[in-house]
N, C-alpha and C positions, 0 to 999 in steps of 0.2 A: 170874537176874540171873548166878547162874557160866556158864550159856552165854555171854553177852555178854561178858565176858569173856578166856574162851577164844578166842573167835571174834577179839576185836581184837588179843589176844595173836599169834594163828595172820596178821589179814591185817598189823600190824608186821613180824613175820619175814619175811613174802612178800614185803612191801616193801624190805626191808632186804640182802635177796638180790637182787632185782631191781638196786637199785641197784651191787650189788659185782658182778653179770656185766657192768650197763654201761660200769662203771670201768676193767672186763678188758679188753672188748673194743672200747672207746678206746685205750687201751695197746697192744693189742694191734695192735691196725689202724696206728696212730705208727709201730709200728717196722716192720710190711708195708712201710711208705710209706717208711723209713728206706733199708730193706736195696732197694728197686725201684729208689731214686736211685743208690744206690750199684753195682748190677747196671749199670743204663744209661748210670752215668760210665764204668765200667770197658769196657763196649762200644763206648763213642766214641774210648776213647783207645788200644784195641787197633784198631780200625778204622783211626787217625792213625797206628799205627806200622805198617799193611801186615798186621797179625795178622788170615788168614782162615779156620782152622780153629783145633781143637784135636788132638795138639799142639802148642802152639807156644814155644817158649824166647826171651827177650829177654837178651842176653847186653851187660854195658855196666860202663863205670866209672863211681861217684859222684863229681863234682868236688867237690873240697874247698871251694872257694868257698863252693858255694852248694849242699847236701844235694839239693834239688830236682831238680837237672838230672843228666843221664846222660849222659855221652858215647861217645864210641865203643860207638855201638850196633849190632849184627851178631843176627841172628835162624836162629833154627834153627826149622823145619818139619816137623810130623811124629817119627814116633820112631825115630829115627836110631841107627845103634852108637856106644859109647860113646866110639868114638874120634872123630867130628864132634864132638863137647864139649868133647872135651879139648883138638882142636885148637882151634876157638874161645875156650873159657877161657884157655887157654896167648898166643894172638895178644891178649886184655884184659887179661891181665898185663903186657904188655910195653908198650902205650900209657903 
């Protein structure tokens, strides 16, 4: 009789652990799907803006009336000297 109780307790523990693993896997997969969607959206935006490789830097000014919009966009492609960045940043500040 004692053996059956121990066996049933072990089976219950195994079932609980299995449920925990399934829930963890589902949550993990949902996170992966969200990350994948974000990467796809970022790649589409980069393509729309003409970014063709890395590193690529986009410099612009946020529209005060609509913070979702950026105006005066310029792009720096590649790892360039600091002077190139300074020139583009200075120009963006004057806009």
